[in-house]
N, C-alpha and C positions, 0 to 999 in steps of 0.2 A: 218320492222326493226328487226334485230336480237337481241335477249335478252341474257343476261349473264346467264351462267349455272354453276353448281357446277364443271363440267369438266374444264371450263375456270379457275375457282379458283384453282383447283388442279394443272393445268399446270403452273399457276403463282407461286404457292408455290414450285413446283418442280424446277422452274427456280431460285427462291430465294435460295433454299437449295444448288443448284449447284454452285451458285455464292459464297455462304458462304463456301462451301467445297473447293473452289479454293483459299481460304485465303483472300477473299475480305470482309471487315467488312460490315455487314448489321445491320441497327439500326431501331428499331421500338419504338414508344413512346405511351404507353398506358395511357389514362387519368385515374387518381386515386386521388380522393379528391381534385380536382382542380389543381393537379400537374401532370407533365409528368414523367412517370416511363420508363426509357430506357431499352430495351431488347437487349443485345449484341448477336453476332452470336452464341455463345455457347448455348444459350437458345432458339434459333430460332425455331428449329423443334417443341419443346413443345408448343411454342406460336402459331405457325401456325396451329398445330393440334387443339388447343383450338378454334382458330378463325374459322376453317373449321367446327368443330362440332357445334358452335353457328350458323353459316350461314345455315347449314343443318337443324337445328331445326326450324329456321325461315321459310325456304322454305317449309318444311313439314307442317308447320302451315298454309300455304296458301298464304304467302306474296311472291311477286316477288323479285328475287335476286337483280335486279337493284335498286329497292327502298330501300332494306335493306342496301346495300353498300353505297348508297348516303346519307342515313339519320341516320343510327345507330351510335350515338356518342360514344358508348362504344368501337368501333373499333378505332385504331390509325388513326388520320387524314391523316398522310402521306401514310398509307397503303390503305385507301379508295381511295385517289387520284391516287396512283400508279396503283391500280387494275382497276379503271375506264379507266385510260390511256392505260393500257395493253390491255384491251378489245376493246376500241375504235380505237386504232392504230394498230391493227393486231399484237399484241405482240412485239411492238417496244421496243428496248433496253432502250430508255429514261425512261420507266416506272421503270426498275430495277435501273437505275442510281439515281433516286430520293431517293431510300432507302440506297444507298451506297456512294454517292458523298461526303457528308459532313464528314462522319466517315473516308472515305479513304483519303480525303484531310488533316484531322487532323492527321491521322496516318503518312502520308508522311512528314508533317511538323515536327512532333515529332522526327522522325528518322533523318531528315536533321539537326534539331537543336541539337540533342544529338551528332551527328557526329561532328558538328562544336565545341561543348563544350568539345570534347576530347582533343583539343589542350591546353586549360588552365589546364586540369587535368594532361596532360603530363608535362607541365611546373611546376606544383605544385610538382609532383613526383621528377623531376630533382632537384628542389630546396631543397626538403627534403633529397635527396641523398647528395647534397652539404653540407647541415647542418650536416649530419652524418659524412662526411669526415672531416669537420672542427673540430667537437667535438672529433673525434677519433685520429686525427693527430696533429693538431696545439695546441689545448688546453692542452694536457698532457705536451708538451714542455714548455708552459708558467707556468704550475704548478711546474715543476721541477726547474725553475728559482726562483720562489717564495720560494721553499724549501731551495735552496742554500742561498737565501738572509735572510732566517728565518723571513719572513714577512707574515702578513696576506693578502691573495689575496683580490682584489676588488670585488664589487657586480657583475660586468659583468662576471668575471671568475667563481665566485660561481654559477651563473645561468647556464653558459655553462657546468660546471662540473655536475650540477644536470641533465641537458639535456642528457649529455653523459651517466650518470648512469641509466637513465630511457629510453634510446633511443629504447630499445627492446619493452618496453611496448607501447610507442607511435607508433612504426611501426606496431605492431600487431593491435592496435586500429584503425589505418588508413586503414589497409586492411579490417578489419571488417566493418568499415563505408562505404567503397567503395562497398563491397559485399552487404551490407544491402540496399544501395541506388539503386544498380542494380536490386535487387529483387523487391524493392518497385516500381521502374519505370515500370518493366515488368508487375506487377500486377495492375497497375493503370488503371481505366476505362476512366479517362480523359486524352486525348492525349497531352494536353498542360499544362505546369506548371500553378499553381494558379495565379502567378503574371502576366500571359499573358492572363487570361481569358477574360478580356475586349477586348483586341485586337483580340482574337480568335473569340469572338462573332461578332465583326465588320467584320472580314473576312468571317465568316459564312453568314453574311447578304448579302455580295456580291455574294457568291457562291449559296446561296439559291435563290437569285434573278435571277441569270443566269439560274439555273435549272428550275425556274418558266417560264422564257422566252422560254427555249428549249421545255418544256412540252406544252406550248400554241402553239408554232410554229408547233410541231408535230401533235397536235390535229387539227389545222387549215389545215395542209397538208392532213389530212384524212377527210376534208370537214365538220368538226364540226364547228358550228357557234361560233363567237367570244364570245358572252355572255355565251354560254354553256361551252366553254373552260375556261373562267374565273371562272365559278362556280366550275368546277372540280379541278382547280389548287388552288383556294382560300381556299379550305378546309384544306390545309396542309401548305401553305406558309404565315407566318405572315408578310412577307415583302410586301404583297399586302394590308396591313391594311392602310387605308387612314389617320388614326390618327398618324401613324409613320412618322411624317413630318421631323424628324431629320435624317432619313436614306437616304444616297445617292442612294442606290439601289432602294428604294421606289420612290425617285424623278424621276429616270430614267424610272422606270416602269410606273409611272403615265404619264410621257411624251410619252412613247411608246403607252400607251392605248389611248392617245388623238390624235395620228396620224391617219389620214384618208387616206386610199389608194384612189388614183384617179380612179374613176369608169368610167371615160370617155373611151368608147370603150372596157371596160373590162366586162367579164361575172362574175357572182357571184362567180364561182370557181376561176377565175383569181384574183378577188379581195381578196379572202381568202389567196391565195398563196402570193400575194403582202404583206398582213399583216403578213404572216408567215415569210417572209424575213426580215421585220422590226424587228420582235421579235428576230430573230437570230442575227441581228446587235446589239441590246441591250444586248443580252446574251454575245456576244464576248467582248463588252465593260466592262461588269461586271466581266468577267473572267480575263480580263487584269488588272482591279483594284485590284482584289483579289491576282493575282500574284505579283503585285507591293507591296501591303501591307505585304504579307508574306515574300517577299524578303528583305524588310527593317529589319524585325526582325531576319531573318536568317543571316543578315550581321552585324547589330548593336550589337545584344546581344553577339556574340562571340568576337567582337572587344572590347566591354566594359569589358567583363570577362577577356580577355587577358591583357588589360591594368591594371586592378585592381590586378589580380593574379600576373602578372609579376612584377609590382611595389612592392607589398608586399614581394614577394620572394626575389627580389634583396635587398630590405631594410633589411630584417631579416638576410639573409646570410652575407651581408656586415657588419652589426652591430655586428654580432656574432664574427667576426674577429677584427673589428675596436676597439670596446669598450675594450676588454681585453688587446689589444696591447697599447692603449692610457693609460690605467691605469697602465700597466707595465712600460711604459716610464716615467710616472709621478712619480712612486715610485722609479725608478732608478735615477731620477733627484734630489731626496731628499738627502741632505748631510748625509753622514754616512750610505747610503743604502748598500754600499759594505763592 
């Protein structure tokens, strides 16, 4: 049986750095005081160098690398699982996907959602331009009528006059807020807005479950035993936690684990391949559920935003014209107004 060497670790690190260099987000979670500290791609090289140095020290002290990787809890669980899969499956791409799939999915979801929310922003800008036009063209005419009548204007006209006098300030403030929001979104480490974190975690549950199935299927394909495959995967996927009974992906995984390949007429290798296909089937199901869940939010959120922003814009622009005109008509109807 081949044993893992530091050269294998070095090749794995090189592959991760190449992935990060191509713009694909790589995410590690180092255990620290009971919490997970995420390392983004920008700090990846430093983190991998520290890991390699630590593994080198352990090997030089006489421990085998396989034992260190499988048991050292100071290493990120996802890293240990990915490295073991990388070595066991002859550098299979699924090992790299384990450290990139969740962050990549979140990044794509963020970009798609932000593109969808551009429409309400455009509607808001158009409404603001309409308000500027009304305050610059219609309101001065109503003011001149009040001057001719020598009457005090109503509160609606006074408000629109105030908006007209401060329109430059509010316009500059709006541009600053949009620019600040853009910078803030680019510098955020969380790809999904806080209001969607619960949904994001639910979708991650599906995606992580799918990745666990893919990883197990790949290990089985390389003739790793099913219990050994579960051990490697279980170190990094919380979705395999039997106590997580409320998780749909956990239910599907438990069902997949309970399936027994018919061994009638099958060799041990053929039985493993049959189990591998079962895990691929569950993976496809979980990926489908993940797409459905994300598609709902990509559709619902922009629609809700368009409805709210559109309604508010129409209401404000309409009232900005309607109220001063109604007050003017009321004042003209008073006897002696002329």
